[in-house]
C-alpha atoms as a printed R data frame, in Angstrom:
    type eleno elety resid chain resno        x        y       z
1   ATOM     1    CA   MET     A     1 -198.556 -267.489  83.813
2   ATOM     2    CA   GLU     A     2 -201.931 -266.460  85.212
3   ATOM     3    CA   LEU     A     3 -202.119 -266.445  88.990
4   ATOM     4    CA   THR     A     4 -205.555 -267.228  90.379
5   ATOM     5    CA   TYR     A     5 -206.593 -267.792  93.972
6   ATOM     6    CA   TRP     A     6 -209.958 -269.155  95.076
7   ATOM     7    CA   TYR     A     7 -211.714 -268.159  98.250
8   ATOM     8    CA   LYS     A     8 -215.090 -269.187  99.544
9   ATOM     9    CA   ALA     A     9 -217.347 -266.189  99.927
10  ATOM    10    CA   SER     A    10 -216.008 -265.058 103.267
11  ATOM    11    CA   LEU     A    11 -215.694 -261.528 101.982
12  ATOM    12    CA   LEU     A    12 -218.920 -260.383 103.573
13  ATOM    13    CA   ARG     A    13 -218.514 -257.593 106.063
14  ATOM    14    CA   PHE     A    14 -221.115 -256.732 108.661
15  ATOM    15    CA   ARG     A    15 -222.823 -253.434 107.960
16  ATOM    16    CA   ARG     A    16 -221.491 -250.659 110.191
17  ATOM    17    CA   THR     A    17 -223.976 -247.989 109.196
18  ATOM    18    CA   ASP     A    18 -227.750 -247.860 109.196
19  ATOM    19    CA   LEU     A    19 -229.430 -248.376 105.860
20  ATOM    20    CA   ARG     A    20 -232.628 -246.459 105.144
21  ATOM    21    CA   ILE     A    21 -234.309 -249.096 102.984
22  ATOM    22    CA   GLU     A    22 -237.777 -247.595 103.470
23  ATOM    23    CA   ASP     A    23 -236.689 -244.307 101.891
24  ATOM    24    CA   ILE     A    24 -235.373 -246.100  98.798
25  ATOM    25    CA   GLU     A    25 -238.465 -248.324  98.574
26  ATOM    26    CA   ASN     A    26 -240.785 -245.320  98.849
27  ATOM    27    CA   THR     A    27 -238.853 -243.440  96.162
28  ATOM    28    CA   TYR     A    28 -239.135 -246.278  93.630
29  ATOM    29    CA   GLY     A    29 -242.412 -247.890  94.721
30  ATOM    30    CA   PHE     A    30 -240.986 -251.371  95.412
31  ATOM    31    CA   SER     A    31 -240.471 -253.387  98.572
32  ATOM    32    CA   LEU     A    32 -237.598 -255.768  99.138
33  ATOM    33    CA   PRO     A    33 -238.586 -259.340  99.952
34  ATOM    34    CA   PRO     A    34 -237.898 -260.376 103.572
35  ATOM    35    CA   VAL     A    35 -234.867 -262.661 103.149
36  ATOM    36    CA   PHE     A    36 -232.995 -260.268 100.862
37  ATOM    37    CA   ARG     A    37 -233.954 -257.372 103.145
38  ATOM    38    CA   SER     A    38 -232.320 -259.188 106.094
39  ATOM    39    CA   PHE     A    39 -229.210 -259.767 103.972
40  ATOM    40    CA   VAL     A    40 -228.727 -256.100 102.999
41  ATOM    41    CA   LEU     A    41 -229.498 -254.902 106.517
42  ATOM    42    CA   THR     A    42 -226.843 -257.243 107.905
43  ATOM    43    CA   PHE     A    43 -224.036 -257.092 105.335
44  ATOM    44    CA   ASP     A    44 -222.292 -254.425 103.279
45  ATOM    45    CA   ASP     A    45 -222.278 -254.766  99.514
46  ATOM    46    CA   LEU     A    46 -220.217 -257.615  98.137
47  ATOM    47    CA   ARG     A    47 -217.580 -255.846  96.053
48  ATOM    48    CA   GLY     A    48 -214.648 -257.062  94.079
49  ATOM    49    CA   ASP     A    49 -211.278 -255.324  94.284
50  ATOM    50    CA   ILE     A    50 -209.666 -253.118  91.681
51  ATOM    51    CA   TYR     A    51 -206.094 -251.980  91.206
52  ATOM    52    CA   ARG     A    52 -204.422 -249.014  89.554
53  ATOM    53    CA   ASP     A    53 -201.950 -250.138  86.931
54  ATOM    54    CA   ALA     A    54 -198.629 -248.479  86.004
55  ATOM    55    CA   GLU     A    55 -200.453 -246.168  83.557
56  ATOM    56    CA   GLY     A    56 -202.869 -245.040  86.281
57  ATOM    57    CA   ASN     A    57 -205.875 -246.946  84.878
58  ATOM    58    CA   PHE     A    58 -208.160 -248.954  87.137
59  ATOM    59    CA   GLN     A    59 -208.334 -252.683  86.383
60  ATOM    60    CA   THR     A    60 -210.425 -255.514  87.808
61  ATOM    61    CA   LEU     A    61 -208.444 -257.496  90.372
62  ATOM    62    CA   THR     A    62 -211.133 -259.847  91.650
63  ATOM    63    CA   TYR     A    63 -214.430 -261.180  90.452
64  ATOM    64    CA   PHE     A    64 -216.934 -263.709  91.726
65  ATOM    65    CA   GLU     A    65 -217.871 -267.040  90.242
66  ATOM    66    CA   TYR     A    66 -221.068 -268.939  90.781
67  ATOM    67    CA   HIS     A    67 -221.427 -272.324  89.115
68  ATOM    68    CA   ALA     A    68 -225.164 -272.739  88.553
69  ATOM    69    CA   ARG     A    69 -225.893 -276.399  89.118
70  ATOM    70    CA   LEU     A    70 -229.434 -275.920  87.746
71  ATOM    71    CA   LEU     A    71 -227.931 -274.577  84.507
72  ATOM    72    CA   GLY     A    72 -225.534 -277.473  83.966
73  ATOM    73    CA   GLY     A    73 -222.737 -275.954  86.070
74  ATOM    74    CA   ARG     A    74 -222.589 -272.815  83.923
75  ATOM    75    CA   ASN     A    75 -220.238 -270.222  85.407
76  ATOM    76    CA   LEU     A    76 -222.129 -266.988  86.093
77  ATOM    77    CA   MET     A    77 -219.327 -264.518  86.759
78  ATOM    78    CA   PHE     A    78 -219.883 -261.034  88.118
79  ATOM    79    CA   GLU     A    79 -217.796 -258.234  89.583
80  ATOM    80    CA   ASN     A    80 -220.039 -256.715  92.263
81  ATOM    81    CA   PHE     A    81 -223.411 -256.625  93.870
82  ATOM    82    CA   ILE     A    82 -225.182 -253.528  92.583
83  ATOM    83    CA   GLU     A    83 -225.731 -250.801  95.167
84  ATOM    84    CA   LEU     A    84 -229.238 -251.027  96.588
85  ATOM    85    CA   GLU     A    85 -230.595 -247.807  95.101
86  ATOM    86    CA   ASN     A    86 -229.253 -248.737  91.657
87  ATOM    87    CA   MET     A    87 -231.050 -252.096  91.849
88  ATOM    88    CA   PHE     A    88 -234.308 -250.152  91.870
89  ATOM    89    CA   LYS     A    89 -233.152 -247.615  89.281
90  ATOM    90    CA   TYR     A    90 -232.109 -250.263  86.750
91  ATOM    91    CA   CYS     A    91 -235.133 -252.555  87.147
92  ATOM    92    CA   LYS     A    92 -236.916 -250.916  84.209
93  ATOM    93    CA   ASN     A    93 -233.930 -251.387  81.855
94  ATOM    94    CA   SER     A    94 -235.374 -254.643  80.547
95  ATOM    95    CA   ASP     A    95 -238.923 -255.659  79.660
96  ATOM    96    CA   VAL     A    96 -238.157 -259.183  80.935
97  ATOM    97    CA   TRP     A    97 -237.171 -257.792  84.341
98  ATOM    98    CA   GLU     A    98 -240.207 -255.541  84.572
99  ATOM    99    CA   GLU     A    99 -242.671 -258.229  83.387
100 ATOM   100    CA   ASN     A   100 -241.286 -260.724  85.925
101 ATOM   101    CA   GLU     A   101 -241.077 -258.217  88.776
102 ATOM   102    CA   ALA     A   102 -237.386 -258.843  89.296
103 ATOM   103    CA   ILE     A   103 -234.492 -256.497  89.977
104 ATOM   104    CA   PRO     A   104 -230.824 -256.957  89.063
105 ATOM   105    CA   ILE     A   105 -228.485 -257.516  92.018
106 ATOM   106    CA   THR     A   106 -225.132 -258.118  90.271
107 ATOM   107    CA   SER     A   107 -223.102 -256.401  87.582
108 ATOM   108    CA   HIS     A   108 -220.568 -257.684  85.119
109 ATOM   109    CA   SER     A   109 -219.027 -256.007  82.103
110 ATOM   110    CA   HIS     A   110 -219.992 -258.905  79.794
111 ATOM   111    CA   GLY     A   111 -223.709 -258.459  80.406
112 ATOM   112    CA   GLY     A   112 -226.043 -260.949  81.952
113 ATOM   113    CA   THR     A   113 -227.078 -260.553  85.557
114 ATOM   114    CA   ILE     A   114 -228.433 -262.242  88.644
115 ATOM   115    CA   LEU     A   115 -231.957 -261.067  89.466
116 ATOM   116    CA   LEU     A   116 -234.024 -261.078  92.637
117 ATOM   117    CA   GLY     A   117 -237.725 -261.931  92.420
118 ATOM   118    CA   LEU     A   118 -239.899 -259.386  94.204
119 ATOM   119    CA   SER     A   119 -243.372 -260.931  94.349
120 ATOM   120    CA   GLY     A   120 -245.597 -263.974  94.098
121 ATOM   121    CA   ASP     A   121 -243.945 -267.370  93.706
122 ATOM   122    CA   LYS     A   122 -240.699 -265.610  92.711
123 ATOM   123    CA   THR     A   123 -240.321 -263.746  96.029
124 ATOM   124    CA   ASP     A   124 -236.730 -263.905  97.305
125 ATOM   125    CA   LYS     A   125 -235.713 -266.404  94.596
126 ATOM   126    CA   LEU     A   126 -232.699 -265.700  92.383
127 ATOM   127    CA   PHE     A   127 -232.653 -265.950  88.607
128 ATOM   128    CA   TYR     A   128 -230.137 -265.534  85.801
129 ATOM   129    CA   GLU     A   129 -230.969 -263.563  82.671
130 ATOM   130    CA   TYR     A   130 -228.838 -263.126  79.573
131 ATOM   131    CA   GLY     A   131 -231.238 -262.828  76.666
132 ATOM   132    CA   ASN     A   132 -232.992 -266.177  77.349
133 ATOM   133    CA   GLY     A   133 -235.589 -264.982  79.830
134 ATOM   134    CA   LEU     A   134 -235.357 -265.677  83.550
135 ATOM   135    CA   GLN     A   135 -233.753 -268.953  84.599
136 ATOM   136    CA   PHE     A   136 -234.124 -270.019  88.242
137 ATOM   137    CA   ILE     A   137 -230.795 -270.601  90.054
138 ATOM   138    CA   GLU     A   138 -231.252 -270.373  93.876
139 ATOM   139    CA   GLU     A   139 -233.921 -270.184  96.594
140 ATOM   140    CA   THR     A   140 -232.352 -267.226  98.457
141 ATOM   141    CA   VAL     A   141 -229.402 -264.851  98.448
142 ATOM   142    CA   TYR     A   142 -227.900 -266.802 101.363
143 ATOM   143    CA   SER     A   143 -227.753 -270.083  99.438
144 ATOM   144    CA   PHE     A   144 -226.293 -268.110  96.497
145 ATOM   145    CA   VAL     A   145 -223.531 -266.458  98.538
146 ATOM   146    CA   LYS     A   146 -222.689 -269.750 100.210
147 ATOM   147    CA   ARG     A   147 -221.712 -271.161  96.793
148 ATOM   148    CA   LEU     A   148 -219.687 -268.162  95.572
149 ATOM   149    CA   ASN     A   149 -215.983 -268.192  94.909
150 ATOM   150    CA   CYS     A   150 -213.856 -265.069  94.768
151 ATOM   151    CA   VAL     A   151 -211.177 -265.163  92.099
152 ATOM   152    CA   ILE     A   152 -208.075 -262.997  92.253
153 ATOM   153    CA   ASP     A   153 -206.985 -262.784  88.668
154 ATOM   154    CA   TYR     A   154 -203.727 -260.927  88.291
155 ATOM   155    CA   ASP     A   155 -200.957 -261.799  85.827
156 ATOM   156    CA   GLY     A   156 -198.211 -260.063  87.790
157 ATOM   157    CA   ASP     A   157 -196.406 -260.695  91.033
158 ATOM   158    CA   THR     A   158 -199.047 -260.338  93.766
159 ATOM   159    CA   SER     A   159 -196.370 -259.451  96.334
160 ATOM   160    CA   ARG     A   160 -196.117 -256.087  94.534
161 ATOM   161    CA   LEU     A   161 -199.751 -255.208  95.283
162 ATOM   162    CA   TYR     A   162 -200.356 -252.809  98.191
163 ATOM   163    CA   LYS     A   163 -202.967 -250.396  99.548
164 ATOM   164    CA   ASN     A   164 -202.356 -246.969 101.003
165 ATOM   165    CA   TRP     A   165 -204.156 -246.137 104.227
166 ATOM   166    CA   GLY     A   166 -207.698 -244.956 103.488
167 ATOM   167    CA   GLU     A   167 -207.754 -246.046  99.831
168 ATOM   168    CA   ASP     A   168 -210.260 -248.583  98.566
169 ATOM   169    CA   PHE     A   169 -208.121 -249.848  95.690
170 ATOM   170    CA   TRP     A   170 -204.804 -251.629  95.279
171 ATOM   171    CA   ARG     A   171 -201.663 -250.244  93.667
172 ATOM   172    CA   VAL     A   172 -198.750 -252.004  92.006
173 ATOM   173    CA   ARG     A   173 -195.367 -251.260  93.550
174 ATOM   174    CA   GLU     A   174 -192.731 -250.390  90.973
175 ATOM   175    CA   GLN     A   175 -189.901 -252.876  90.640
176 ATOM   176    CA   MET     A   176 -186.549 -251.852  92.016
177 ATOM   177    CA   LYS     A   177 -183.857 -251.581  89.375
């Protein structure tokens, strides 16, 4: 039996440290659009959780779902927002991204990504791309996050999951015999 919980995207945490966006923008020669800039200055990265299994391997514990109403309700799953500097680093990984002046903001092991428009009529708009060119999905990152669901997808007994102080991943408690 698969155990899945749904949460509205209330996983955002206010940023506790200053972010030097200008340094990153100067390094890569891009500027973040104003709405997305306000988002990353206000909130930490949206990250899914991982756990260490009995063999010591890290596994995905949570992922995010976004049902794109403009794409017929298609589920655009992803695991994390990409770290800001990597958004700029990876923007030249695809001709479609570069031609449309868009940068990837999410990552998922299956491929496909959510992109942020950087200029012109695409500024601050979000798009989906998975080999079909850019497809518009939302006006801003805020409207996108508002419609996210976090899925905890773990086949085991969730009461056995725990975190040690200072660790950023979950562990699975061994069963008593």
